[in-house]
DRENPA-3360 file (N, C-alpha, C; in nm, 2 decimals, always signed):
BEGIN
1 = MNLAGASL = -1.36/+2.61/-1.64/-1.41/+2.76/-1.63/-1.45/+2.82/-1.73 ~ -1.59/+2.89/-1.71/-1.63/+2.96/-1.85/-1.60/+3.06/-1.84 ~ -1.54/+3.14/-1.92/-1.52/+3.28/-1.90/-1.56/+3.36/-2.05 ~ -1.65/+3.28/-2.12/-1.68/+3.36/-2.26/-1.78/+3.46/-2.28 ~ -1.80/+3.54/-2.38/-1.88/+3.63/-2.37/-1.84/+3.74/-2.43 ~ -1.92/+3.83/-2.52/-1.90/+3.96/-2.58/-1.87/+4.07/-2.49 ~ -1.72/+4.13/-2.51/-1.72/+4.27/-2.43/-1.83/+4.32/-2.41 ~ -1.82/+4.38/-2.28/-1.90/+4.46/-2.23/-1.84/+4.62/-2.26;
9 = NEGRWTEE = -1.69/+4.62/-2.31/-1.65/+4.75/-2.35/-1.65/+4.81/-2.50 ~ -1.70/+4.71/-2.60/-1.70/+4.76/-2.69/-1.80/+4.85/-2.77 ~ -1.79/+4.98/-2.78/-1.91/+5.01/-2.88/-1.98/+5.08/-2.76 ~ -2.11/+5.13/-2.82/-2.23/+5.15/-2.75/-2.32/+5.06/-2.74 ~ -2.41/+5.04/-2.58/-2.49/+4.93/-2.61/-2.61/+4.98/-2.72 ~ -2.62/+4.95/-2.80/-2.72/+4.96/-2.93/-2.79/+4.82/-2.86 ~ -2.92/+4.80/-2.91/-3.00/+4.68/-2.91/-2.93/+4.58/-2.96 ~ -2.88/+4.60/-3.08/-2.79/+4.49/-3.13/-2.68/+4.37/-3.07;
17 = QKEAIYNS = -2.62/+4.51/-2.97/-2.48/+4.46/-2.89/-2.55/+4.43/-2.77 ~ -2.67/+4.47/-2.71/-2.72/+4.37/-2.58/-2.72/+4.29/-2.64 ~ -2.83/+4.22/-2.73/-2.85/+4.13/-2.75/-2.71/+4.00/-2.80 ~ -2.59/+4.08/-2.84/-2.47/+4.02/-2.87/-2.42/+3.98/-2.72 ~ -2.39/+4.06/-2.63/-2.37/+4.09/-2.47/-2.44/+3.92/-2.43 ~ -2.58/+3.93/-2.42/-2.64/+3.83/-2.38/-2.68/+3.70/-2.40 ~ -2.65/+3.68/-2.58/-2.67/+3.56/-2.61/-2.53/+3.50/-2.62 ~ -2.43/+3.57/-2.61/-2.30/+3.49/-2.60/-2.29/+3.46/-2.44;
25 = RKDATTEL = -2.31/+3.50/-2.38/-2.31/+3.40/-2.25/-2.38/+3.29/-2.27 ~ -2.50/+3.30/-2.26/-2.61/+3.25/-2.29/-2.58/+3.10/-2.38 ~ -2.54/+3.16/-2.52/-2.52/+3.04/-2.61/-2.36/+2.94/-2.55 ~ -2.28/+2.98/-2.50/-2.15/+2.94/-2.46/-2.18/+2.85/-2.35 ~ -2.25/+2.92/-2.22/-2.28/+2.82/-2.13/-2.35/+2.71/-2.17 ~ -2.47/+2.70/-2.26/-2.53/+2.62/-2.29/-2.45/+2.53/-2.36 ~ -2.40/+2.55/-2.42/-2.28/+2.47/-2.53/-2.19/+2.37/-2.42 ~ -2.14/+2.44/-2.35/-2.05/+2.44/-2.19/-2.12/+2.27/-2.13;
33 = LRIIHALD = -2.27/+2.34/-2.11/-2.33/+2.25/-2.04/-2.33/+2.10/-2.12 ~ -2.38/+2.10/-2.24/-2.41/+2.00/-2.33/-2.29/+1.93/-2.34 ~ -2.15/+1.99/-2.33/-2.03/+1.90/-2.36/-2.01/+1.84/-2.23 ~ -2.03/+1.84/-2.13/-2.04/+1.82/-1.96/-2.12/+1.69/-1.98 ~ -2.23/+1.73/-1.99/-2.36/+1.64/-1.97/-2.31/+1.50/-2.07 ~ -2.23/+1.50/-2.18/-2.18/+1.45/-2.29/-2.10/+1.33/-2.25 ~ -1.98/+1.39/-2.16/-1.85/+1.35/-2.10/-1.89/+1.21/-2.02 ~ -1.80/+1.14/-2.05/-1.80/+1.00/-1.94/-1.74/+1.04/-1.83;
41 = KKPATLVN = -1.63/+1.12/-1.81/-1.54/+1.14/-1.73/-1.55/+1.30/-1.71 ~ -1.66/+1.32/-1.62/-1.69/+1.48/-1.59/-1.60/+1.55/-1.50 ~ -1.59/+1.67/-1.55/-1.51/+1.76/-1.45/-1.56/+1.76/-1.32 ~ -1.47/+1.81/-1.20/-1.53/+1.82/-1.08/-1.58/+1.93/-1.05 ~ -1.58/+2.05/-1.14/-1.59/+2.17/-1.10/-1.62/+2.28/-1.21 ~ -1.71/+2.39/-1.19/-1.71/+2.48/-1.33/-1.72/+2.61/-1.23 ~ -1.61/+2.67/-1.30/-1.58/+2.83/-1.22/-1.61/+2.91/-1.32 ~ -1.76/+2.97/-1.29/-1.87/+3.03/-1.40/-1.79/+3.21/-1.39;
49 = ASAVGIYP = -1.77/+3.28/-1.50/-1.75/+3.45/-1.43/-1.87/+3.48/-1.48 ~ -1.91/+3.61/-1.41/-2.00/+3.70/-1.38/-1.96/+3.82/-1.35 ~ -2.04/+3.88/-1.29/-1.99/+4.04/-1.23/-2.10/+4.07/-1.15 ~ -2.03/+4.20/-1.09/-2.11/+4.28/-0.96/-2.24/+4.32/-0.97 ~ -2.21/+4.33/-1.17/-2.36/+4.43/-1.20/-2.44/+4.35/-1.14 ~ -2.48/+4.20/-1.08/-2.60/+4.17/-1.08/-2.64/+4.24/-0.94 ~ -2.58/+4.32/-0.86/-2.61/+4.39/-0.77/-2.67/+4.56/-0.81 ~ -2.75/+4.58/-0.75/-2.84/+4.70/-0.79/-2.73/+4.86/-0.77;
57 = TSESATYT = -2.67/+4.91/-0.81/-2.62/+5.03/-0.80/-2.63/+5.14/-0.68 ~ -2.58/+5.16/-0.58/-2.61/+5.23/-0.49/-2.48/+5.29/-0.43 ~ -2.53/+5.41/-0.38/-2.42/+5.48/-0.32/-2.39/+5.47/-0.13 ~ -2.48/+5.40/-0.09/-2.48/+5.34/+0.03/-2.51/+5.21/+0.06 ~ -2.55/+5.11/-0.01/-2.57/+5.00/+0.05/-2.41/+4.97/+0.03 ~ -2.40/+4.81/+0.11/-2.29/+4.76/+0.06/-2.33/+4.56/+0.06 ~ -2.24/+4.54/-0.04/-2.32/+4.40/-0.08/-2.19/+4.28/-0.05 ~ -2.25/+4.16/+0.01/-2.21/+4.06/+0.01/-2.27/+3.93/-0.07;
65 = ENSTAKAQ = -2.18/+3.83/-0.06/-2.24/+3.72/-0.13/-2.36/+3.68/-0.07 ~ -2.40/+3.76/+0.03/-2.54/+3.65/+0.08/-2.66/+3.77/+0.07 ~ -2.60/+3.88/-0.03/-2.69/+3.95/-0.06/-2.77/+3.93/-0.15 ~ -2.90/+3.95/-0.11/-3.00/+3.84/-0.22/-3.08/+4.00/-0.32 ~ -3.05/+4.13/-0.31/-3.08/+4.24/-0.40/-3.01/+4.18/-0.57 ~ -3.13/+4.19/-0.63/-3.05/+4.20/-0.78/-3.12/+4.33/-0.86 ~ -3.02/+4.36/-0.97/-3.06/+4.46/-1.02/-3.15/+4.43/-1.14 ~ -3.23/+4.51/-1.14/-3.34/+4.54/-1.24/-3.34/+4.57/-1.38;
73 = DFLGNTVA = -3.22/+4.56/-1.47/-3.16/+4.64/-1.52/-3.10/+4.56/-1.64 ~ -3.06/+4.57/-1.77/-2.99/+4.49/-1.85/-2.88/+4.42/-1.82 ~ -2.80/+4.46/-1.75/-2.67/+4.39/-1.71/-2.72/+4.31/-1.58 ~ -2.77/+4.32/-1.48/-2.82/+4.25/-1.35/-2.89/+4.13/-1.41 ~ -3.00/+4.15/-1.52/-3.08/+4.04/-1.58/-2.98/+3.96/-1.68 ~ -2.90/+4.00/-1.70/-2.77/+3.91/-1.82/-2.68/+3.85/-1.68 ~ -2.68/+3.87/-1.58/-2.59/+3.80/-1.50/-2.68/+3.71/-1.45 ~ -2.77/+3.74/-1.41/-2.87/+3.68/-1.32/-2.90/+3.52/-1.40;
81 = MWEQLADK = -2.93/+3.54/-1.56/-2.92/+3.44/-1.66/-2.85/+3.36/-1.63 ~ -2.72/+3.43/-1.64/-2.55/+3.32/-1.68/-2.57/+3.29/-1.53 ~ -2.63/+3.31/-1.45/-2.55/+3.23/-1.33/-2.66/+3.12/-1.31 ~ -2.78/+3.13/-1.36/-2.89/+3.03/-1.30/-2.85/+2.89/-1.49 ~ -2.79/+2.96/-1.57/-2.77/+2.85/-1.64/-2.64/+2.76/-1.58 ~ -2.53/+2.82/-1.52/-2.44/+2.78/-1.46/-2.46/+2.66/-1.35 ~ -2.55/+2.74/-1.30/-2.59/+2.62/-1.18/-2.66/+2.45/-1.20 ~ -2.70/+2.47/-1.38/-2.76/+2.32/-1.41/-2.65/+2.24/-1.44;
89 = AKEDSLRV = -2.50/+2.28/-1.41/-2.41/+2.18/-1.38/-2.43/+2.08/-1.26 ~ -2.46/+2.16/-1.19/-2.49/+2.08/-1.06/-2.61/+1.89/-1.10 ~ -2.65/+1.95/-1.24/-2.75/+1.78/-1.22/-2.66/+1.71/-1.27 ~ -2.52/+1.73/-1.31/-2.42/+1.64/-1.33/-2.30/+1.65/-1.24 ~ -2.32/+1.67/-1.11/-2.28/+1.64/-0.97/-2.16/+1.74/-0.99 ~ -2.14/+1.85/-1.07/-2.05/+1.95/-1.02/-2.01/+2.07/-0.93 ~ -1.92/+2.11/-0.88/-1.92/+2.16/-0.79/-1.94/+2.32/-0.90 ~ -2.05/+2.42/-0.84/-2.02/+2.53/-0.96/-1.97/+2.63/-0.85;
97 = VKTRFGVI = -1.89/+2.72/-0.88/-1.88/+2.87/-0.83/-1.88/+2.96/-0.93 ~ -1.98/+3.06/-0.87/-2.01/+3.15/-0.95/-1.95/+3.31/-0.94 ~ -1.79/+3.30/-1.00/-1.72/+3.44/-0.96/-1.79/+3.56/-1.00 ~ -1.79/+3.64/-0.91/-1.87/+3.81/-0.98/-1.73/+3.89/-0.96 ~ -1.68/+3.91/-1.07/-1.60/+3.99/-1.11/-1.64/+4.17/-1.07 ~ -1.54/+4.21/-1.01/-1.57/+4.41/-1.01/-1.46/+4.47/-1.12 ~ -1.44/+4.61/-1.12/-1.41/+4.65/-1.25/-1.24/+4.58/-1.25 ~ -1.20/+4.54/-1.31/-1.11/+4.46/-1.35/-0.95/+4.57/-1.37;
105 = FDKESGAF = -0.86/+4.60/-1.31/-0.76/+4.68/-1.34/-0.65/+4.63/-1.44 ~ -0.62/+4.63/-1.52/-0.49/+4.60/-1.58/-0.41/+4.69/-1.68 ~ -0.30/+4.67/-1.65/-0.21/+4.78/-1.71/-0.25/+4.87/-1.88 ~ -0.27/+4.68/-1.95/-0.30/+4.79/-2.06/-0.43/+4.76/-2.14 ~ -0.55/+4.69/-2.08/-0.66/+4.69/-2.11/-0.74/+4.76/-2.02 ~ -0.88/+4.70/-2.07/-1.00/+4.75/-2.00/-1.00/+4.86/-1.94 ~ -1.06/+4.88/-1.80/-1.07/+5.01/-1.77/-1.01/+5.14/-1.74 ~ -0.89/+5.06/-1.67/-0.80/+5.17/-1.60/-0.70/+5.23/-1.70;
113 = PLLAKPYK = -0.68/+5.19/-1.80/-0.59/+5.30/-1.93/-0.66/+5.42/-1.96 ~ -0.84/+5.40/-1.97/-0.89/+5.50/-1.98/-0.90/+5.56/-1.88 ~ -0.88/+5.55/-1.75/-0.89/+5.62/-1.64/-0.79/+5.73/-1.59 ~ -0.69/+5.64/-1.61/-0.55/+5.69/-1.63/-0.53/+5.78/-1.74 ~ -0.58/+5.81/-1.86/-0.52/+5.87/-1.96/-0.52/+6.01/-1.96 ~ -0.69/+6.07/-1.93/-0.69/+6.19/-1.88/-0.58/+6.29/-1.77 ~ -0.53/+6.14/-1.69/-0.39/+6.23/-1.59/-0.30/+6.23/-1.64 ~ -0.28/+6.17/-1.75/-0.12/+6.15/-1.83/-0.12/+6.30/-1.87;
121 = LHVGGNLG = -0.23/+6.35/-1.92/-0.24/+6.45/-1.99/-0.32/+6.60/-1.96 ~ -0.29/+6.57/-1.81/-0.31/+6.67/-1.68/-0.44/+6.74/-1.71 ~ -0.55/+6.63/-1.77/-0.70/+6.69/-1.77/-0.79/+6.63/-1.70 ~ -0.74/+6.53/-1.58/-0.83/+6.46/-1.50/-0.92/+6.51/-1.38 ~ -1.02/+6.44/-1.36/-1.09/+6.52/-1.28/-1.23/+6.39/-1.26 ~ -1.31/+6.44/-1.13/-1.45/+6.33/-1.15/-1.50/+6.30/-1.29 ~ -1.56/+6.20/-1.25/-1.65/+6.17/-1.38/-1.78/+6.16/-1.31 ~ -1.87/+6.26/-1.33/-2.01/+6.26/-1.27/-2.01/+6.30/-1.14;
129 = SGMQWVSW = -2.03/+6.22/-1.07/-2.06/+6.31/-0.92/-1.92/+6.26/-0.82 ~ -1.86/+6.17/-0.88/-1.74/+6.12/-0.82/-1.73/+6.02/-0.69 ~ -1.90/+6.01/-0.63/-1.94/+5.90/-0.51/-1.98/+5.83/-0.55 ~ -1.99/+5.74/-0.67/-2.02/+5.62/-0.69/-1.90/+5.54/-0.65 ~ -1.92/+5.38/-0.63/-1.83/+5.31/-0.55/-1.76/+5.24/-0.74 ~ -1.68/+5.22/-0.70/-1.57/+5.15/-0.79/-1.48/+4.99/-0.70 ~ -1.59/+4.89/-0.70/-1.56/+4.79/-0.67/-1.43/+4.69/-0.80 ~ -1.33/+4.75/-0.75/-1.22/+4.73/-0.85/-1.13/+4.62/-0.78;
137 = VHVEDVAR = -1.06/+4.52/-0.89/-0.97/+4.42/-0.81/-0.82/+4.43/-0.97 ~ -0.71/+4.41/-0.90/-0.60/+4.38/-0.99/-0.63/+4.25/-1.07 ~ -0.57/+4.29/-1.21/-0.59/+4.13/-1.29/-0.52/+4.02/-1.22 ~ -0.42/+4.05/-1.18/-0.33/+3.95/-1.10/-0.41/+3.86/-0.97 ~ -0.47/+3.96/-0.94/-0.55/+3.89/-0.81/-0.70/+3.79/-0.90 ~ -0.71/+3.84/-0.98/-0.83/+3.78/-1.07/-0.82/+3.65/-1.06 ~ -0.65/+3.63/-1.15/-0.61/+3.51/-1.20/-0.60/+3.41/-1.09 ~ -0.56/+3.49/-0.96/-0.51/+3.40/-0.83/-0.61/+3.37/-0.76;
145 = ALAYCLED = -0.75/+3.44/-0.75/-0.85/+3.41/-0.69/-0.92/+3.28/-0.80 ~ -0.89/+3.28/-0.90/-0.98/+3.18/-1.02/-0.92/+3.03/-0.96 ~ -0.80/+3.03/-0.95/-0.71/+2.95/-0.93/-0.75/+2.90/-0.79 ~ -0.72/+3.00/-0.70/-0.76/+2.96/-0.58/-0.90/+2.86/-0.59 ~ -0.99/+2.95/-0.60/-1.15/+2.89/-0.62/-1.15/+2.72/-0.70 ~ -1.08/+2.70/-0.75/-1.04/+2.59/-0.83/-0.96/+2.49/-0.73 ~ -0.91/+2.52/-0.67/-0.83/+2.44/-0.56/-0.88/+2.42/-0.46 ~ -0.97/+2.49/-0.40/-1.04/+2.46/-0.25/-1.13/+2.42/-0.30;
153 = TSIEGVVN = -1.19/+2.29/-0.26/-1.34/+2.26/-0.33/-1.43/+2.27/-0.18 ~ -1.39/+2.35/-0.07/-1.45/+2.39/+0.01/-1.59/+2.49/-0.04 ~ -1.49/+2.59/-0.13/-1.58/+2.73/-0.20/-1.68/+2.68/-0.26 ~ -1.79/+2.69/-0.28/-1.96/+2.67/-0.37/-1.99/+2.77/-0.37 ~ -2.07/+2.80/-0.49/-2.19/+2.92/-0.52/-2.12/+3.05/-0.53 ~ -2.20/+3.17/-0.52/-2.13/+3.31/-0.53/-2.00/+3.36/-0.49 ~ -1.88/+3.41/-0.52/-1.78/+3.46/-0.48/-1.75/+3.58/-0.54 ~ -1.72/+3.67/-0.48/-1.72/+3.81/-0.52/-1.56/+3.81/-0.52;
161 = VTAPFPIR = -1.52/+3.86/-0.69/-1.37/+3.87/-0.71/-1.39/+4.03/-0.72 ~ -1.32/+4.09/-0.58/-1.33/+4.21/-0.61/-1.19/+4.23/-0.48 ~ -1.13/+4.36/-0.49/-1.02/+4.41/-0.38/-1.12/+4.43/-0.29 ~ -1.04/+4.39/-0.12/-1.15/+4.38/+0.02/-1.13/+4.57/+0.02 ~ -1.10/+4.64/-0.05/-1.11/+4.79/+0.00/-1.19/+4.86/-0.14 ~ -1.30/+4.85/-0.17/-1.34/+4.94/-0.23/-1.36/+5.14/-0.23 ~ -1.36/+5.17/-0.30/-1.32/+5.34/-0.28/-1.42/+5.38/-0.41 ~ -1.44/+5.51/-0.39/-1.53/+5.62/-0.43/-1.49/+5.64/-0.59;
169 = MKQVGETI = -1.52/+5.69/-0.71/-1.45/+5.72/-0.81/-1.37/+5.86/-0.81 ~ -1.44/+5.95/-0.69/-1.34/+6.06/-0.66/-1.22/+6.02/-0.60 ~ -1.20/+5.95/-0.53/-1.06/+5.82/-0.45/-0.97/+5.79/-0.55 ~ -1.04/+5.69/-0.65/-0.97/+5.64/-0.78/-0.89/+5.76/-0.81 ~ -0.95/+5.86/-0.85/-0.91/+5.99/-1.00/-0.79/+6.06/-0.87 ~ -0.80/+6.06/-0.74/-0.71/+6.15/-0.67/-0.62/+6.07/-0.62 ~ -0.63/+5.94/-0.63/-0.48/+5.85/-0.63/-0.41/+5.82/-0.77 ~ -0.50/+5.85/-0.83/-0.36/+5.85/-0.96/-0.33/+5.96/-0.99;
177 = AAALQTHH = -0.38/+6.06/-0.97/-0.33/+6.21/-0.97/-0.19/+6.18/-0.90 ~ -0.23/+6.18/-0.80/-0.14/+6.16/-0.68/-0.02/+6.09/-0.74 ~ -0.02/+5.98/-0.80/+0.08/+5.88/-0.81/+0.14/+5.94/-0.97 ~ +0.10/+5.99/-1.05/+0.13/+6.08/-1.18/+0.18/+6.23/-1.13 ~ +0.14/+6.26/-0.99/+0.19/+6.39/-1.01/+0.13/+6.52/-1.08 ~ +0.03/+6.48/-1.07/-0.05/+6.61/-1.15/-0.20/+6.62/-1.08 ~ -0.28/+6.66/-1.14/-0.41/+6.72/-1.05/-0.54/+6.66/-1.09 ~ -0.60/+6.72/-1.01/-0.76/+6.60/-1.01/-0.87/+6.74/-0.95;
185 = LLKVPSPI = -0.87/+6.81/-1.10/-0.94/+6.97/-1.08/-1.05/+6.94/-1.18 ~ -1.09/+6.89/-1.27/-1.18/+6.89/-1.43/-1.28/+6.78/-1.40 ~ -1.37/+6.82/-1.43/-1.50/+6.74/-1.38/-1.61/+6.73/-1.51 ~ -1.60/+6.60/-1.56/-1.66/+6.56/-1.65/-1.84/+6.54/-1.62 ~ -1.93/+6.62/-1.64/-2.06/+6.63/-1.60/-2.13/+6.48/-1.62 ~ -2.24/+6.42/-1.59/-2.32/+6.30/-1.59/-2.35/+6.35/-1.75 ~ -2.42/+6.41/-1.78/-2.53/+6.43/-1.90/-2.42/+6.41/-2.01 ~ -2.31/+6.49/-1.99/-2.22/+6.46/-2.11/-2.17/+6.31/-2.15;
193 = LKVALGEK = -2.17/+6.23/-2.06/-2.12/+6.11/-2.03/-2.22/+6.04/-2.09 ~ -2.34/+6.05/-2.01/-2.49/+5.98/-2.08/-2.50/+6.02/-2.25 ~ -2.46/+6.13/-2.33/-2.46/+6.16/-2.43/-2.38/+6.09/-2.51 ~ -2.23/+6.05/-2.44/-2.17/+6.00/-2.56/-2.14/+5.89/-2.55 ~ -2.20/+5.81/-2.43/-2.19/+5.65/-2.41/-2.32/+5.56/-2.36 ~ -2.42/+5.69/-2.37/-2.57/+5.56/-2.41/-2.62/+5.53/-2.25 ~ -2.64/+5.42/-2.26/-2.70/+5.34/-2.16/-2.56/+5.29/-2.11 ~ -2.47/+5.25/-2.15/-2.33/+5.18/-2.10/-2.30/+5.32/-2.02;
201 = SKLILEGQ = -2.31/+5.42/-2.02/-2.26/+5.51/-1.90/-2.26/+5.46/-1.77 ~ -2.34/+5.37/-1.72/-2.38/+5.32/-1.63/-2.29/+5.24/-1.56 ~ -2.19/+5.22/-1.59/-2.10/+5.19/-1.60/-2.00/+5.24/-1.53 ~ -1.99/+5.38/-1.53/-1.90/+5.48/-1.53/-1.94/+5.56/-1.42 ~ -2.09/+5.57/-1.40/-2.16/+5.67/-1.32/-2.21/+5.62/-1.22 ~ -2.24/+5.52/-1.23/-2.32/+5.41/-1.14/-2.25/+5.30/-1.11 ~ -2.24/+5.26/-0.95/-2.14/+5.15/-0.91/-2.20/+5.07/-0.75 ~ -2.11/+5.00/-0.76/-2.17/+4.93/-0.63/-2.09/+4.89/-0.53;
209 = KVIPTVLN = -2.08/+4.89/-0.37/-1.98/+4.85/-0.32/-1.99/+4.73/-0.24 ~ -1.90/+4.66/-0.33/-1.89/+4.49/-0.28/-1.79/+4.44/-0.20 ~ -1.83/+4.33/-0.13/-1.71/+4.32/-0.02/-1.67/+4.17/-0.04 ~ -1.57/+4.11/-0.07/-1.54/+3.99/-0.12/-1.50/+3.86/+0.02 ~ -1.65/+3.86/+0.10/-1.63/+3.79/+0.23/-1.59/+3.68/+0.21 ~ -1.61/+3.58/+0.10/-1.58/+3.43/+0.10/-1.43/+3.40/+0.05 ~ -1.42/+3.49/-0.06/-1.22/+3.49/-0.04/-1.20/+3.54/+0.10 ~ -1.23/+3.64/+0.21/-1.15/+3.69/+0.30/-1.20/+3.58/+0.41;
217 = ESHFTFNY = -1.27/+3.52/+0.42/-1.28/+3.44/+0.53/-1.23/+3.26/+0.50 ~ -1.20/+3.28/+0.38/-1.16/+3.16/+0.35/-0.96/+3.16/+0.34 ~ -0.95/+3.25/+0.37/-0.76/+3.31/+0.39/-0.71/+3.36/+0.25 ~ -0.76/+3.41/+0.16/-0.68/+3.41/+0.05/-0.65/+3.56/+0.04 ~ -0.50/+3.55/+0.00/-0.45/+3.70/+0.04/-0.46/+3.75/-0.09 ~ -0.48/+3.91/-0.12/-0.48/+3.97/-0.21/-0.31/+4.03/-0.23 ~ -0.28/+4.01/-0.32/-0.13/+4.08/-0.36/-0.17/+4.20/-0.38 ~ -0.31/+4.27/-0.39/-0.27/+4.41/-0.40/-0.44/+4.47/-0.32;
225 = PTIAKALQ = -0.42/+4.48/-0.21/-0.57/+4.49/-0.16/-0.63/+4.66/-0.13 ~ -0.54/+4.73/-0.18/-0.56/+4.85/-0.17/-0.54/+4.90/-0.29 ~ -0.59/+5.06/-0.32/-0.58/+5.11/-0.50/-0.43/+5.20/-0.48 ~ -0.38/+5.20/-0.38/-0.25/+5.24/-0.36/-0.16/+5.19/-0.40 ~ -0.12/+5.06/-0.36/-0.05/+4.92/-0.41/-0.06/+4.88/-0.52 ~ -0.22/+4.87/-0.58/-0.23/+4.84/-0.70/-0.17/+4.94/-0.78 ~ -0.14/+5.08/-0.81/-0.12/+5.18/-0.84/+0.03/+5.15/-0.89 ~ +0.08/+5.14/-0.79/+0.25/+5.07/-0.80/+0.30/+5.00/-0.90;
233 = KLL = +0.22/+4.90/-0.90/+0.22/+4.82/-1.04/+0.15/+4.87/-1.15 ~ +0.04/+4.96/-1.18/+0.01/+4.96/-1.29/+0.04/+5.10/-1.33 ~ +0.11/+5.15/-1.29/+0.17/+5.29/-1.31/+0.32/+5.28/-1.31;
% end
């Protein structure tokens, strides 16, 4: 299982940081492939982590594993490179599963604590327009989906690891506000976030509506299919 790579969430996306994000994935996967090739007894499967950022951002499109559109930006190019490298494991007769993670919601780290904090301070509201899609997934379902992909040998290729019901950023905020019994009133305009975060602001201001068709059709059961159920655990 290949989950290696520098975090997307640390600091601004300077040219140096983008190079670290890109090269850490390339170098780790290249080394993993070298090790696999050298083994006399090889593993049966490589599960490679990537991201839904390979799909173009859109407020109207819906993406499944069969979607061929690719984002022509830093994140899209990084994911495409990562997956192309992972596919080289097929040369050693491995089954390759390319898991594309959505926004992982975890109580302690990642995006969710940052989204919830303003509401805990009673100053929550829309980030940008609020109409951008958030293809989220609870961290426990991520772990379960990875194990499922290892065990079910019929699964191969791209697998979207996202909850079955993506929602817009406005709905995320409204649901957090309701759970914390506070308000969803204030707004952080897009220009402010772009100044504060630079290119990385795309992770907040733009999104994709991604459906986990492979997991759904293989009868994987999400413990947290809806944002309301996830918040019962996260909050």
